[in-house]
C-alpha positions in Angstrom: 0.2 -3.8 14.9 2.3 -6.3 13.0 5.3 -5.0 11.0 7.8 -6.3 8.5 10.6 -4.7 6.6 12.0 -6.1 3.3 14.7 -3.8 1.9 12.9 -0.5 1.1 9.5 -2.1 1.6 7.9 -1.5 5.0 4.7 -3.5 5.6 2.4 -2.8 8.6 -0.9 -4.5 9.4 -3.4 -3.1 11.8 -5.7 -5.9 12.9 -8.1 -3.7 14.8 -8.8 -1.7 11.7 -8.1 -4.6 9.2 -5.8 -2.3 7.2 -2.6 -3.2 5.4 -0.1 -0.4 4.8 2.9 -0.8 2.4 5.4 1.9 2.1 8.4 2.2 -0.3 11.2 4.0 1.5 10.9 6.5 4.4 7.6 8.2 5.2 6.9 11.2 3.0 4.1 13.5 1.8 1.8 11.8 -0.7 -1.4 12.1 -2.5 -3.8 9.2 -2.2 -5.6 7.8 -5.3 -8.3 5.1 -4.7 -7.8 2.7 -7.6 -10.4 0.2 -6.4 -12.8 0.1 -3.5 -10.7 0.2 -0.4 -7.4 0.2 -2.3 -5.4 3.5 -2.2 -2.1 4.1 -4.0 -0.1 6.8 -2.5 2.0 9.0 -4.9 4.7 11.6 -4.6 2.9 14.8 -5.5 5.9 16.1 -7.5 7.0 13.0 -9.4 3.8 10.8 -9.3 6.0 7.9 -8.3 4.3 5.3 -6.1 5.4 5.7 -2.5 2.9 3.4 -0.8 -0.3 1.3 -1.0 -3.1 1.0 1.6 -5.6 -1.9 1.5 -8.7 -1.6 3.7 -10.5 -4.8 4.8 -7.3 -6.7 4.0 -8.1 -9.9 5.9 -11.7 -10.0 4.7 -10.4 -9.8 1.1 -7.9 -12.5 1.7 -10.1 -15.0 3.7 -13.5 -14.6 2.0 -12.5 -13.6 -1.5 -9.1 -15.2 -2.1 -9.5 -15.0 -5.9 -10.0 -11.3 -5.6 -6.8 -10.4 -3.9 -5.6 -6.9 -4.6 -3.7 -6.5 -7.8 -1.9 -3.2 -8.3 -0.3 -2.3 -11.6 2.8 -0.3 -11.0 2.4 1.8 -14.2 4.8 4.5 -12.8 8.1 4.0 -11.0 8.2 3.1 -7.4 10.1 5.7 -5.5 13.2 4.3 -3.8 14.8 5.6 -0.6 17.4 8.2 -1.2 
């Protein structure tokens, strides 16, 4: 699994499952909401703040459909690390 950390943003890519995981701050309990096929936004159950994003079939989306790269509107605050 490939990993990168940029400030509070933690990015992990699992090539065997072709899944990209993005987390904002430390791991925490969350509720997943599929906002598009294979795109799940993870929200804090108490505040509804976005704590992560999961993209299934990430490389396929990027290599075969580059104009359809995932776009996520952050309509609620992103929860920062405490």
